[in-house]
Each structure stands twice: as structure tokens, then as C-alpha cells.
GUZADREN-729005 format. One record per residue (C-alpha): residue in three letters; residue number from 1; y, x, z. Coordinates in nm, 2 decimals, m for minus. Layout:
ATOM  ALA  NUM  Y  X  Z
...
This chain:
ATOM  MET  1  7.80  m1.92  m0.13
ATOM  LYS  2  8.02  m1.75  m0.34
ATOM  GLN  3  7.77  m1.57  m0.52
ATOM  ILE  4  7.58  m1.88  m0.56
ATOM  LEU  5  7.86  m2.11  m0.68
ATOM  ASP  6  7.99  m1.77  m0.96
ATOM  ALA  7  7.63  m1.84  m1.08
ATOM  ILE  8  7.59  m2.16  m1.15
ATOM  LEU  9  7.96  m2.16  m1.32
ATOM  ALA  10  7.89  m1.89  m1.50
ATOM  GLY  11  7.60  m2.18  m1.68
ATOM  GLU  12  7.40  m1.84  m1.84
ATOM  THR  13  7.27  m1.72  m1.54
ATOM  SER  14  6.87  m1.66  m1.60
ATOM  ALA  15  6.60  m1.79  m1.33
ATOM  GLU  16  6.51  m1.45  m1.23
ATOM  ALA  17  6.90  m1.38  m1.15
ATOM  TYR  18  6.88  m1.72  m0.93
ATOM  ALA  19  6.49  m1.60  m0.81
ATOM  ASP  20  6.72  m1.28  m0.68
ATOM  LEU  21  7.05  m1.48  m0.49
ATOM  GLU  22  7.04  m1.40  m0.12
ATOM  ILE  23  7.04  m1.80  0.03
ATOM  PRO  24  7.29  m1.81  0.33
ATOM  ASP  25  7.14  m1.92  0.69
ATOM  HIS  26  7.43  m2.16  0.77
ATOM  TYR  27  7.59  m2.38  0.48
ATOM  ARG  28  7.90  m2.68  0.51
ATOM  ALA  29  7.74  m3.02  0.54
ATOM  VAL  30  7.86  m3.38  0.60
ATOM  THR  31  7.67  m3.46  0.96
ATOM  VAL  32  7.71  m3.75  1.20
ATOM  HIS  33  7.62  m3.63  1.60
ATOM  LYS  34  7.33  m3.76  1.83
ATOM  ASP  35  7.55  m3.74  2.12
ATOM  GLU  36  7.85  m4.01  1.99
ATOM  THR  37  7.61  m4.28  1.84
ATOM  ALA  38  7.79  m4.52  2.13
ATOM  MET  39  8.12  m4.46  2.07
ATOM  PHE  40  8.16  m4.73  1.86
ATOM  ASP  41  8.01  m4.97  2.14
ATOM  GLY  42  8.19  m5.33  2.15
ATOM  LEU  43  8.40  m5.31  1.78
ATOM  ALA  44  8.28  m5.54  1.56
ATOM  THR  45  8.15  m5.34  1.24
ATOM  ARG  46  8.50  m5.37  1.03
ATOM  ASP  47  8.65  m5.19  1.30
ATOM  LYS  48  8.41  m4.90  1.31
ATOM  ASP  49  8.54  m4.61  1.12
ATOM  PRO  50  8.35  m4.34  0.98
ATOM  ARG  51  8.62  m4.08  0.99
ATOM  LEU  52  8.57  m4.07  1.34
ATOM  SER  53  8.23  m4.01  1.29
ATOM  LEU  54  8.16  m3.86  1.01
ATOM  HIS  55  8.22  m3.47  1.09
ATOM  VAL  56  8.21  m3.13  0.81
ATOM  GLU  57  8.08  m2.80  0.97
ATOM  ASP  58  7.83  m2.54  0.95
ATOM  VAL  59  7.50  m2.63  0.99
ATOM  ALA  60  7.19  m2.39  1.02
ATOM  LEU  61  6.96  m2.35  0.70
ATOM  PRO  62  6.58  m2.57  0.75
ATOM  GLU  63  6.28  m2.37  0.71
ATOM  LEU  64  6.16  m2.38  0.38
ATOM  GLY  65  5.84  m2.56  0.36
ATOM  PRO  66  5.57  m2.61  0.06
ATOM  GLY  67  5.65  m2.89  m0.20
ATOM  GLU  68  6.00  m2.85  m0.12
ATOM  ALA  69  6.33  m2.75  m0.28
ATOM  TYR  70  6.67  m2.54  m0.22
ATOM  VAL  71  6.89  m2.71  m0.41
ATOM  ALA  72  7.31  m2.57  m0.46
ATOM  VAL  73  7.46  m2.89  m0.46
ATOM  MET  74  7.76  m2.91  m0.65
ATOM  ALA  75  7.85  m3.33  m0.59
ATOM  SER  76  7.69  m3.58  m0.43
ATOM  ALA  77  7.80  m4.02  m0.38
ATOM  ILE  78  7.86  m4.27  m0.12
ATOM  ASN  79  7.61  m4.52  m0.07
ATOM  TYR  80  7.60  m4.81  0.14
ATOM  ASN  81  7.33  m4.64  0.35
ATOM  THR  82  7.62  m4.38  0.46
ATOM  VAL  83  7.87  m4.60  0.60
ATOM  TRP  84  7.53  m4.75  0.80
ATOM  THR  85  7.47  m4.44  0.94
ATOM  SER  86  7.81  m4.32  0.99
ATOM  ILE  87  7.88  m4.63  1.19
ATOM  PHE  88  7.53  m4.64  1.38
ATOM  GLU  89  7.49  m5.00  1.23
ATOM  PRO  90  7.25  m5.19  1.23
ATOM  MET  91  7.12  m4.88  1.43
ATOM  SER  92  7.10  m4.54  1.50
ATOM  THR  93  6.97  m4.29  1.22
ATOM  PHE  94  6.82  m4.01  1.48
ATOM  GLY  95  6.54  m4.27  1.57
ATOM  PHE  96  6.44  m4.21  1.17
ATOM  LEU  97  6.47  m3.86  1.25
ATOM  GLU  98  6.28  m3.90  1.59
ATOM  ARG  99  5.99  m4.05  1.48
ATOM  TYR  100  5.95  m3.80  1.13
ATOM  GLY  101  5.94  m3.58  1.35
ATOM  ARG  102  5.68  m3.63  1.52
ATOM  THR  103  5.43  m3.73  1.24
ATOM  SER  104  5.39  m3.38  1.11
ATOM  PRO  105  5.47  m2.96  1.20
ATOM  LEU  106  5.67  m2.96  0.90
ATOM  ALA  107  5.84  m3.27  0.94
ATOM  LYS  108  5.94  m3.18  1.33
ATOM  LYS  109  6.27  m2.96  1.17
ATOM  HIS  110  6.46  m3.27  1.09
ATOM  ASP  111  6.48  m3.39  1.44
ATOM  LEU  112  6.76  m3.25  1.54
ATOM  PRO  113  7.08  m3.34  1.72
ATOM  TYR  114  7.28  m3.40  1.41
ATOM  HIS  115  7.19  m3.54  1.11
ATOM  VAL  116  7.30  m3.44  0.77
ATOM  VAL  117  7.36  m3.72  0.52
ATOM  GLY  118  7.38  m3.84  0.18
ATOM  SER  119  7.10  m3.98  m0.06
ATOM  ASP  120  7.25  m3.86  m0.40
ATOM  LEU  121  7.28  m3.47  m0.56
ATOM  ALA  122  7.39  m3.26  m0.88
ATOM  GLY  123  7.33  m2.94  m0.87
ATOM  VAL  124  7.10  m2.66  m0.90
ATOM  VAL  125  6.76  m2.53  m0.78
ATOM  LEU  126  6.83  m2.24  m0.57
ATOM  ALA  127  6.45  m2.16  m0.44
ATOM  THR  128  6.10  m2.34  m0.43
ATOM  GLY  129  5.85  m2.35  m0.13
ATOM  PRO  130  5.46  m2.27  m0.24
ATOM  GLY  131  5.29  m2.51  m0.44
ATOM  VAL  132  5.58  m2.58  m0.67
ATOM  HIS  133  5.53  m2.47  m1.02
ATOM  THR  134  5.76  m2.70  m1.25
ATOM  TRP  135  6.09  m2.64  m1.08
ATOM  GLN  136  6.22  m2.27  m1.13
ATOM  PRO  137  6.54  m2.15  m0.97
ATOM  GLY  138  6.83  m2.21  m1.21
ATOM  ARG  139  6.72  m2.56  m1.35
ATOM  GLU  140  6.99  m2.77  m1.31
ATOM  VAL  141  6.84  m3.13  m1.16
ATOM  VAL  142  6.97  m3.42  m1.00
ATOM  ALA  143  6.72  m3.55  m0.75
ATOM  HIS  144  6.60  m3.94  m0.67
ATOM  CYS  145  6.59  m4.03  m0.29
ATOM  LEU  146  6.26  m4.12  m0.23
ATOM  SER  147  6.07  m3.93  0.03
ATOM  VAL  148  5.72  m4.00  0.08
ATOM  GLU  149  5.39  m3.80  0.21
ATOM  LEU  150  5.13  m4.01  0.02
ATOM  GLU  151  4.83  m3.89  0.25
ATOM  SER  152  4.74  m4.29  0.22
ATOM  TYR  153  4.54  m4.50  m0.01
ATOM  GLU  154  4.86  m4.75  0.01
ATOM  GLY  155  5.10  m4.54  m0.18
ATOM  HIS  156  4.90  m4.44  m0.52
ATOM  ASN  157  4.95  m4.75  m0.72
ATOM  ASP  158  5.37  m4.78  m0.61
ATOM  THR  159  5.44  m4.50  m0.41
ATOM  MET  160  5.74  m4.74  m0.25
ATOM  LEU  161  5.47  m4.90  m0.02
ATOM  ASP  162  5.37  m4.54  0.16
ATOM  PRO  163  5.28  m4.58  0.51
ATOM  GLU  164  5.53  m4.28  0.50
ATOM  GLN  165  5.83  m4.36  0.25
ATOM  ARG  166  6.14  m4.29  0.37
ATOM  ILE  167  6.53  m4.25  0.25
ATOM  TRP  168  6.62  m3.90  0.16
ATOM  GLY  169  6.91  m3.86  0.38
ATOM  PHE  170  6.90  m4.15  0.55
ATOM  GLU  171  6.57  m4.16  0.72
ATOM  THR  172  6.51  m3.76  0.70
ATOM  ASN  173  6.75  m3.52  0.77
ATOM  PHE  174  6.90  m3.22  0.53
ATOM  GLY  175  7.04  m3.51  0.27
ATOM  GLY  176  7.33  m3.41  m0.06
ATOM  LEU  177  7.64  m3.43  0.13
ATOM  ALA  178  7.63  m3.03  0.20
ATOM  GLN  179  7.63  m2.76  0.00
ATOM  ILE  180  7.26  m2.71  m0.02
ATOM  ALA  181  7.01  m2.95  0.04
ATOM  LEU  182  6.67  m2.97  0.06
ATOM  VAL  183  6.42  m3.20  m0.06
ATOM  LYS  184  6.04  m3.21  m0.17
ATOM  SER  185  6.01  m3.12  m0.54
ATOM  ASN  186  5.89  m3.44  m0.67
ATOM  GLN  187  6.26  m3.60  m0.60
ATOM  LEU  188  6.38  m3.39  m0.88
ATOM  MET  189  6.47  m3.47  m1.19
ATOM  PRO  190  6.68  m3.33  m1.51
ATOM  LYS  191  7.05  m3.36  m1.51
ATOM  PRO  192  7.20  m3.53  m1.78
ATOM  ALA  193  7.34  m3.29  m2.01
ATOM  HIS  194  7.65  m3.45  m2.16
ATOM  LEU  195  7.81  m3.55  m1.78
ATOM  THR  196  7.96  m3.37  m1.54
ATOM  TRP  197  7.82  m3.25  m1.19
ATOM  GLU  198  8.00  m3.53  m1.05
ATOM  GLU  199  7.91  m3.79  m1.30
ATOM  ALA  200  7.55  m3.71  m1.26
ATOM  ALA  201  7.53  m3.73  m0.88
ATOM  SER  202  7.66  m4.05  m0.93
ATOM  PRO  203  7.40  m4.28  m1.09
ATOM  GLY  204  7.07  m4.18  m0.88
ATOM  LEU  205  7.01  m4.40  m0.57
ATOM  VAL  206  7.22  m4.75  m0.74
ATOM  ASN  207  7.10  m4.71  m1.05
ATOM  SER  208  6.71  m4.68  m0.99
ATOM  THR  209  6.77  m4.96  m0.74
ATOM  ALA  210  6.90  m5.14  m0.99
ATOM  TYR  211  6.59  m5.08  m1.23
ATOM  ARG  212  6.35  m5.13  m1.04
ATOM  GLN  213  6.50  m5.47  m0.89
ATOM  LEU  214  6.61  m5.61  m1.24
ATOM  VAL  215  6.39  m5.43  m1.49
ATOM  SER  216  6.06  m5.35  m1.36
ATOM  ARG  217  5.76  m5.51  m1.31
ATOM  ASN  218  5.77  m5.48  m0.94
ATOM  GLY  219  6.08  m5.67  m0.96
ATOM  ALA  220  6.25  m5.93  m1.17
ATOM  GLY  221  6.06  m5.83  m1.48
ATOM  MET  222  6.39  m5.95  m1.69
ATOM  LYS  223  6.30  m6.03  m2.04
ATOM  GLN  224  6.51  m6.07  m2.35
ATOM  GLY  225  6.75  m6.37  m2.36
ATOM  ASP  226  6.71  m6.46  m1.96
ATOM  ASN  227  7.04  m6.59  m1.81
ATOM  VAL  228  7.07  m6.31  m1.49
ATOM  LEU  229  7.34  m6.38  m1.21
ATOM  ILE  230  7.46  m6.03  m1.13
ATOM  TRP  231  7.69  m6.07  m0.73
ATOM  GLY  232  7.93  m5.78  m0.74
ATOM  ALA  233  7.91  m5.72  m1.10
ATOM  SER  234  8.14  m5.44  m1.14
ATOM  GLY  235  8.01  m5.27  m0.80
ATOM  GLY  236  7.77  m5.01  m0.72
ATOM  LEU  237  7.46  m5.20  m0.79
ATOM  GLY  238  7.58  m5.46  m0.97
ATOM  GLY  239  7.79  m5.19  m1.24
ATOM  TYR  240  7.38  m5.10  m1.33
ATOM  ALA  241  7.20  m5.41  m1.35
ATOM  THR  242  7.50  m5.52  m1.58
ATOM  GLN  243  7.44  m5.26  m1.76
ATOM  PHE  244  7.08  m5.37  m1.78
ATOM  ALA  245  7.12  m5.67  m1.89
ATOM  LEU  246  7.28  m5.65  m2.16
ATOM  ASN  247  7.09  m5.36  m2.27
ATOM  GLY  248  6.80  m5.54  m2.22
ATOM  GLY  249  6.91  m5.84  m2.42
ATOM  ALA  250  6.95  m6.07  m2.12
ATOM  THR  251  7.28  m6.23  m2.06
ATOM  PRO  252  7.47  m6.17  m1.75
ATOM  VAL  253  7.67  m6.41  m1.55
ATOM  CYS  254  7.88  m6.15  m1.33
ATOM  VAL  255  8.03  m6.28  m0.99
ATOM  VAL  256  8.34  m6.09  m0.90
ATOM  SER  257  8.62  m6.10  m0.66
ATOM  SER  258  8.92  m6.01  m0.90
ATOM  ALA  259  9.08  m5.97  m1.27
ATOM  ASP  260  9.06  m5.59  m1.23
ATOM  LYS  261  8.71  m5.62  m1.17
ATOM  ALA  262  8.64  m5.90  m1.43
ATOM  GLU  263  8.79  m5.69  m1.69
ATOM  ILE  264  8.55  m5.35  m1.60
ATOM  CYS  265  8.29  m5.65  m1.64
ATOM  ARG  266  8.46  m5.76  m1.98
ATOM  LYS  267  8.47  m5.37  m2.06
ATOM  MET  268  8.06  m5.31  m2.03
ATOM  GLY  269  8.03  m5.61  m2.26
ATOM  ALA  270  7.98  m5.90  m2.05
ATOM  GLU  271  8.15  m6.26  m2.13
ATOM  LEU  272  8.06  m6.45  m1.88
ATOM  ILE  273  8.26  m6.36  m1.57
ATOM  ILE  274  8.29  m6.56  m1.20
ATOM  ASP  275  8.55  m6.44  m1.02
ATOM  ARG  276  8.52  m6.60  m0.68
ATOM  LYS  277  8.87  m6.55  m0.52
ATOM  ALA  278  9.05  m6.71  m0.81
ATOM  GLU  279  8.82  m7.02  m0.81
ATOM  ASP  280  8.81  m7.01  m0.47
ATOM  PHE  281  8.40  m7.05  m0.41
ATOM  ARG  282  8.37  m7.07  m0.03
ATOM  PHE  283  7.99  m7.10  0.04
ATOM  TRP  284  8.04  m7.15  0.44
ATOM  LYS  285  8.23  m7.40  0.64
ATOM  ASP  286  8.28  m7.20  0.91
ATOM  GLU  287  8.06  m6.92  1.08
ATOM  HIS  288  7.76  m7.11  1.14
ATOM  THR  289  7.75  m7.39  0.82
ATOM  GLN  290  7.70  m7.36  0.48
ATOM  ASP  291  7.84  m7.61  0.22
ATOM  PRO  292  7.59  m7.73  m0.03
ATOM  GLN  293  7.90  m7.88  m0.24
ATOM  GLU  294  8.00  m7.53  m0.31
ATOM  TRP  295  7.64  m7.47  m0.41
ATOM  LYS  296  7.65  m7.72  m0.65
ATOM  ARG  297  8.03  m7.68  m0.77
ATOM  PHE  298  7.91  m7.32  m0.82
ATOM  GLY  299  7.58  m7.41  m1.00
ATOM  LYS  300  7.84  m7.66  m1.19
ATOM  ARG  301  8.02  m7.34  m1.30
ATOM  ILE  302  7.71  m7.13  m1.39
ATOM  ARG  303  7.59  m7.38  m1.63
ATOM  GLU  304  7.91  m7.46  m1.81
ATOM  LEU  305  7.90  m7.12  m1.91
ATOM  THR  306  7.56  m7.04  m2.02
ATOM  GLY  307  7.58  m7.38  m2.20
ATOM  GLY  308  7.39  m7.59  m1.99
ATOM  GLU  309  7.10  m7.30  m1.86
ATOM  ASP  310  7.02  m7.19  m1.49
ATOM  VAL  311  6.99  m6.88  m1.43
ATOM  ASP  312  6.66  m6.70  m1.44
ATOM  ILE  313  6.69  m6.42  m1.23
ATOM  VAL  314  6.97  m6.42  m0.94
ATOM  PHE  315  7.04  m6.04  m0.87
ATOM  GLU  316  7.09  m6.02  m0.47
ATOM  HIS  317  7.21  m5.79  m0.23
ATOM  PRO  318  7.51  m5.94  m0.04
ATOM  GLY  319  7.22  m6.12  0.17
ATOM  ARG  320  7.39  m6.41  0.46
ATOM  GLU  321  7.67  m6.46  0.25
ATOM  THR  322  7.55  m6.55  m0.09
ATOM  PHE  323  7.21  m6.63  m0.03
ATOM  GLY  324  7.21  m6.98  0.02
ATOM  ALA  325  7.37  m7.02  m0.32
ATOM  SER  326  7.15  m6.75  m0.46
ATOM  VAL  327  6.83  m6.99  m0.39
ATOM  PHE  328  7.03  m7.33  m0.52
ATOM  ALA  329  7.14  m7.15  m0.83
ATOM  ALA  330  6.82  m6.96  m0.98
ATOM  ARG  331  6.65  m7.24  m1.22
ATOM  LYS  332  6.35  m7.43  m1.18
ATOM  GLY  333  6.05  m7.16  m1.17
ATOM  GLY  334  6.35  m6.87  m1.15
ATOM  THR  335  6.35  m6.51  m0.90
ATOM  ILE  336  6.59  m6.42  m0.66
ATOM  VAL  337  6.50  m6.05  m0.63
ATOM  THR  338  6.72  m5.88  m0.33
ATOM  CYS  339  6.74  m5.52  m0.18
ATOM  ALA  340  7.01  m5.55  0.07
ATOM  SER  341  7.20  m5.79  0.27
ATOM  THR  342  7.58  m5.63  0.32
ATOM  SER  343  7.68  m5.95  0.45
ATOM  GLY  344  7.39  m6.00  0.71
ATOM  TYR  345  7.07  m5.97  0.79
ATOM  MET  346  6.97  m6.33  0.88
ATOM  HIS  347  6.94  m6.54  0.57
ATOM  GLU  348  6.96  m6.93  0.54
ATOM  TYR  349  6.91  m7.12  0.30
ATOM  ASP  350  6.79  m7.47  0.19
ATOM  ASN  351  6.40  m7.43  0.14
ATOM  ARG  352  6.36  m7.75  m0.03
ATOM  TYR  353  6.55  m7.60  m0.37
ATOM  LEU  354  6.26  m7.32  m0.32
ATOM  TRP  355  6.00  m7.47  m0.29
ATOM  MET  356  6.04  m7.81  m0.43
ATOM  SER  357  6.16  m7.61  m0.75
ATOM  LEU  358  5.85  m7.30  m0.76
ATOM  LYS  359  6.12  m7.04  m0.70
ATOM  ARG  360  6.05  m6.71  m0.58
ATOM  ILE  361  6.20  m6.48  m0.36
ATOM  VAL  362  6.09  m6.10  m0.43
ATOM  GLY  363  6.21  m5.80  m0.20
ATOM  SER  364  6.28  m5.51  m0.38
ATOM  HIS  365  6.34  m5.13  m0.21
ATOM  PHE  366  6.46  m4.86  m0.45
ATOM  ALA  367  6.20  m4.71  m0.68
ATOM  ASN  368  5.89  m4.50  m0.71
ATOM  TYR  369  5.92  m4.13  m0.91
ATOM  ARG  370  5.81  m4.35  m1.24
ATOM  GLU  371  6.10  m4.57  m1.23
ATOM  ALA  372  6.37  m4.32  m1.08
ATOM  TRP  373  6.23  m4.12  m1.35
ATOM  GLU  374  6.29  m4.39  m1.68
ATOM  ALA  375  6.63  m4.49  m1.51
ATOM  ASN  376  6.76  m4.16  m1.53
ATOM  ARG  377  6.60  m4.09  m1.88
ATOM  LEU  378  6.81  m4.40  m1.99
ATOM  VAL  379  7.14  m4.21  m1.84
ATOM  ALA  380  7.06  m3.92  m2.02
ATOM  GLN  381  6.97  m4.11  m2.35
ATOM  GLY  382  7.39  m4.22  m2.32
ATOM  ARG  383  7.20  m4.60  m2.29
ATOM  ILE  384  7.34  m4.62  m1.89
ATOM  HIS  385  7.65  m4.51  m1.79
ATOM  PRO  386  7.84  m4.37  m1.48
ATOM  THR  387  8.02  m4.61  m1.26
ATOM  LEU  388  8.21  m4.32  m1.09
ATOM  SER  389  8.58  m4.44  m1.01
ATOM  ARG  390  8.70  m4.17  m0.83
ATOM  ALA  391  8.59  m3.83  m0.62
ATOM  TYR  392  8.70  m3.67  m0.33
ATOM  ALA  393  8.68  m3.34  m0.22
ATOM  MET  394  8.40  m3.28  0.10
ATOM  GLU  395  8.66  m3.24  0.35
ATOM  ASP  396  8.78  m3.60  0.28
ATOM  VAL  397  8.41  m3.74  0.33
ATOM  GLY  398  8.51  m4.00  0.59
ATOM  GLN  399  8.77  m4.11  0.40
ATOM  ALA  400  8.55  m4.19  0.11
ATOM  THR  401  8.28  m4.33  0.37
ATOM  TYR  402  8.63  m4.57  0.50
ATOM  ASP  403  8.68  m4.68  0.12
ATOM  VAL  404  8.30  m4.81  0.11
ATOM  HIS  405  8.28  m4.94  0.40
ATOM  GLN  406  8.65  m5.17  0.35
ATOM  ASN  407  8.59  m5.23  0.01
ATOM  LEU  408  8.86  m5.06  m0.12
ATOM  HIS  409  8.62  m4.85  m0.40
ATOM  GLN  410  8.53  m5.00  m0.75
ATOM  GLY  411  8.17  m4.85  m0.88
ATOM  LYS  412  8.08  m4.54  m0.74
ATOM  VAL  413  8.25  m4.30  m0.53
ATOM  GLY  414  8.19  m3.90  m0.64
ATOM  VAL  415  8.19  m3.60  m0.36
ATOM  LEU  416  8.24  m3.27  m0.46
ATOM  CYS  417  8.04  m3.02  m0.27
ATOM  LEU  418  8.02  m2.69  m0.39
ATOM  ALA  419  8.20  m2.81  m0.74
ATOM  PRO  420  8.60  m2.65  m0.71
ATOM  GLU  421  8.70  m2.92  m0.95
ATOM  GLU  422  8.59  m3.21  m1.17
ATOM  GLY  423  8.51  m3.24  m1.52
ATOM  LEU  424  8.28  m2.92  m1.49
ATOM  GLY  425  7.88  m2.88  m1.53
ATOM  VAL  426  7.90  m3.04  m1.91
ATOM  ARG  427  7.62  m2.88  m2.12
ATOM  ASP  428  7.64  m3.13  m2.46
ATOM  PRO  429  7.98  m3.20  m2.53
ATOM  GLU  430  7.90  m3.35  m2.88
ATOM  LYS  431  7.67  m3.63  m2.68
ATOM  ARG  432  7.96  m3.67  m2.43
ATOM  ALA  433  8.20  m3.69  m2.65
ATOM  ARG  434  8.04  m4.02  m2.85
ATOM  HIS  435  7.98  m4.18  m2.51
ATOM  LEU  436  8.33  m4.07  m2.33
ATOM  GLU  437  8.50  m4.39  m2.30
ATOM  ALA  438  8.17  m4.56  m2.15
ATOM  ILE  439  8.14  m4.29  m1.91
ATOM  ASN  440  8.56  m4.32  m1.80
ATOM  ARG  441  8.51  m4.68  m1.78
ATOM  PHE  442  8.51  m4.73  m1.40
ATOM  ARG  443  8.82  m4.44  m1.41
ATOM  GLY  444  9.10  m4.51  m1.22
ATOM  SER  445  8.97  m4.84  m1.09
ATOM  SER  446  8.98  m4.79  m0.74
ATOM  PRO  447  9.30  m4.79  m0.57
ATOM  ARG  448  9.44  m4.46  m0.38
ATOM  PRO  449  9.45  m4.50  m0.08
ATOM  SER  450  9.82  m4.48  0.08
ATOM  ARG  451  9.79  m4.25  0.39
ATOM  GLU  452  9.49  m4.04  0.46
ATOM  PHE  453  9.34  m3.82  0.69
ATOM  ARG  454  9.02  m3.56  0.64
ATOM  THR  455  8.74  m3.57  0.81
ATOM  PRO  456  8.70  m3.40  1.21
ATOM  LYS  457  8.57  m3.08  1.14
ATOM  ALA  458  8.36  m2.94  1.40
ATOM  SER  459  8.24  m2.53  1.46
ATOM  ARG  460  7.91  m2.64  1.61
ATOM  PRO  461  7.65  m2.96  1.60
ATOM  GLY  462  7.78  m3.14  1.92
ATOM  CYS  463  8.12  m3.06  1.96
ATOM  LEU  464  8.37  m3.36  1.94
ATOM  PRO  465  8.67  m3.44  1.72
ATOM  CYS  466  8.96  m3.53  1.80
ATOM  ILE  467  9.01  m3.85  1.74
ATOM  GLY  468  9.40  m3.93  1.74
ATOM  TRP  469  9.49  m4.01  1.42
ATOM  ASN  470  9.66  m4.31  1.34
ATOM  VAL  471  9.40  m4.53  1.14
ATOM  ARG  472  9.60  m4.73  0.81
ATOM  GLU  473  9.52  m5.07  0.84
ATOM  THR  474  9.38  m5.24  0.56
ATOM  GLY  475  9.57  m5.55  0.55
ATOM  ARG  476  9.27  m5.77  0.51
ATOM  THR  477  9.06  m5.97  0.70
ATOM  GLN  478  8.65  m5.99  0.76
ATOM  SER  479  8.66  m6.34  0.55
ATOM  GLU  480  8.85  m6.19  0.24
ATOM  ARG  481  8.65  m5.86  0.21
ATOM  THR  482  8.46  m5.92  m0.06
ATOM  THR  483  8.09  m5.77  0.05
ATOM  GLU  484  7.91  m5.87  m0.30
ATOM  GLU  485  8.08  m5.60  m0.40
ATOM  ARG  486  7.92  m5.31  m0.23
């Protein structure tokens, strides 16, 4: 790996020189193990600790197939699907790998007793399989996480509708939290030249998801003048949704859970902000009963901010905790567009507010290649900026994932893979200088945990970690955690 890293750090290495580099038959990666999927049985979700299930270990290099590429990963990032994988909720991802492995001889290699996780990367193409012509060794790239086969007609109008659509690094193996990743070549996009490796790695999944959900005709189709309610407006998804709303001539109504998070929204240019914690909005009386009076108080607060208008679009992703309020808050004929359910999948809402007011609920999941490319192009142009708040070493990926699980983070959390330090990979310093304040907007906003420990290392797939650490308590109850900020 040293020769590969030296070539990348040199910055002027030719494609021919990259093609001549020897690619090792093993590499370091972040994994979960199939024989540990029951390790958290009986625990509440909040008590399941990714630091115990994620391993940093050597794994075998998978075979390079047609239409595929090896990428040397300089940096990656944590998404909530890594949290789900690490705590084996709502199900073990090994079921995904088993089903994928049965689809073809090429896919069989994904069905292993370990799963290399991660759905973001920034790095350099090392080699490509037969049939790849655009992406040559040495190209600096980022990857979107859509994996499709496109052998069925259903996916050819919108690849997200392909029957074999999967999320790379979550429903497939060989993801981006590693020194080397295996991707389909049609996942690759140019790395924004003015960003560091860790900054460039952070937008991929959430930026593309927010773009489709809010801007694309496949989502809400936001237009100028729309009022957009954004849950977790300073978080991983919400930070991009807020930027898209501002760039697109809409007015974001930002929902956050602290004064610090409200200040980040203001730095992005948002003016209409609701601090849920400060204003004590509680949409549930108890675990089973929602409080419609709180919906009404929430709607009244929105109208106070907008000058009497309800919101045209609700950017939803918390799910169960907020969905009833979201359906209520949308204007007559408005849209609730949802891409996740981090607080619970079983949503409840009063359907009278939906059908009698002609509202619509739109489901949105990641993005097709065109949407991901357009979202990445906006980053490359300096119109949309990373929301990276902190980067961890790969050995500390368990702590990074734990922070996202416990909502101790802000924006996106990055992970250095091959990159020996932060700040590397900038190829356009002049453009960077013009946008430096916006690029660093989220920096330092995530509290540094008071006690950290490193992810267990394993010498081979299947060996068990020592779990005798003293796990730091968060000091926060489940009701106090702000799931919408994930």
C-alpha cells in the first residue's frame, strides 16, 4: 500500500505509472462479522454499541470483474446505514449479501462471512475490469452508492426502479470504509478539485439523497418561492437540503434541537428557525399517543415565521417521531417527501389532514446516476459545500459510528482511510480560497467525546474482539435524543 499512497501523494503520477503499480492481495477494511449478528440480542437500540461490532482488519482483495474498478480510498464517511449495519438493525445485512450472491457468478463473491461497510469514498482509480473505458488508473474520483444491474426494463427510465437496485457498502460488500474499494465503474464521478479528500468523501450519499428528495422531479420538485420545512436542518441530510432550498430560491424553515445548531443554519443563510428543544415541542404524549395540540402549536409557529403561510414541502426523514406533525404542517395540496425513518418505521398520522387537504406523500430513496452527478457537479462548482464537522482515523471508526448513533455529531463525520492526515488532495487552491469559510462552516461543531477507544482489530475474518472496555455513557435518555438530526 505504501507505493500506492506515495503515488497519490506525489500528485503528478501518470496513468501508466498507476497501471504498473502492484495491487496487494489483502487490504485493511472496516467489517462486521456474520457470526456476531446476535451479539446485541435483548438490548434496546440505543444500547447497541458499534464500537463492539465494527472491526478493522485485513481482508482479501476481491476479484475484479467486467465493468468494475478498484479505487484506492483516501477518505470515507459515516452514514446512518453504517449504524444500522453495525447494530444489525432492522436486520442483519448478511441477508442482503446472501441474496445478491445468488443472482450471478459475478455477484457470488459478495456473499462472505464478513461485510466491508461504507457507502462513501474519495480516492484514486487503481485498475478497471473489461468494458471500462472512461475511468483510467490515476483518475481522482468520488463514488455514489447506487449499484444496479440494468438487465430488466424497469430501471431504464429511472435506475432507482431497477429490480436489482442496491446500496453499495450496505446491500453489497467491499464498501468505502477501507483502503481499497470495489465499485461498478458507473458509480464513479470526478472529485471536486478544491476539496480535501475527507471533504470530498463526505457529500456523496447524503447530498445525492437530498437532491433527489427535494429538487428532482422524482422527489418534491422544489421551485422558487416554496416554503420548505426541513427536519434536522443542520444534520447530514438537512444540511444539504437547507443549501438546496437557499440556492433554489425557496425559503427553508429549519428545525433543530439546540442553539448551536440554529447558529449553523444562520451561517448557511437561513433565517426561519425552530429550536424544538428550546420551544419544548413534544409530539407524543406517551409511547403510543400523539398530541394533535402540539401539531397545531407547531403549525402556528411556522406561520408566525413565514408571515402566515404554511409550508409547500416537508423534508422528512425522522419518521415515526415527527411524521404526524409533518402531514399536519404541509399546506393544502402540499408534499411530504420522505427518505428514511431513523426514529421508527411505523408511522402514524391523521389521514383527514392528508385526503381532505389533497396532500401527497412521496417516497424517495438515494438517487439515480444523473441526479447523483448533478448533485456532485454543484459541489464541484462551489454552489453546495461539504458539511464535514470532524474526521476520524480508520482505527477509530467504531467511535465515529457510535457518535452518529448517539447523535453526538453535527453534519457529516469523515474517516481517513489511506490519507495519513487531513488537508490533503486540494488541486484548485484558488477556488478553495473563495469558498473556504463555507467549506469550514461545520468544522468544530461536533463535541469531541470525553473518552474514546479504538475499534477492535482482528487478525482474520471471524476472530472475536475483546469487549472488556468501559463504554462511556452519554448521559441522555432516549426521549432527549434528537433523532431528526441524524
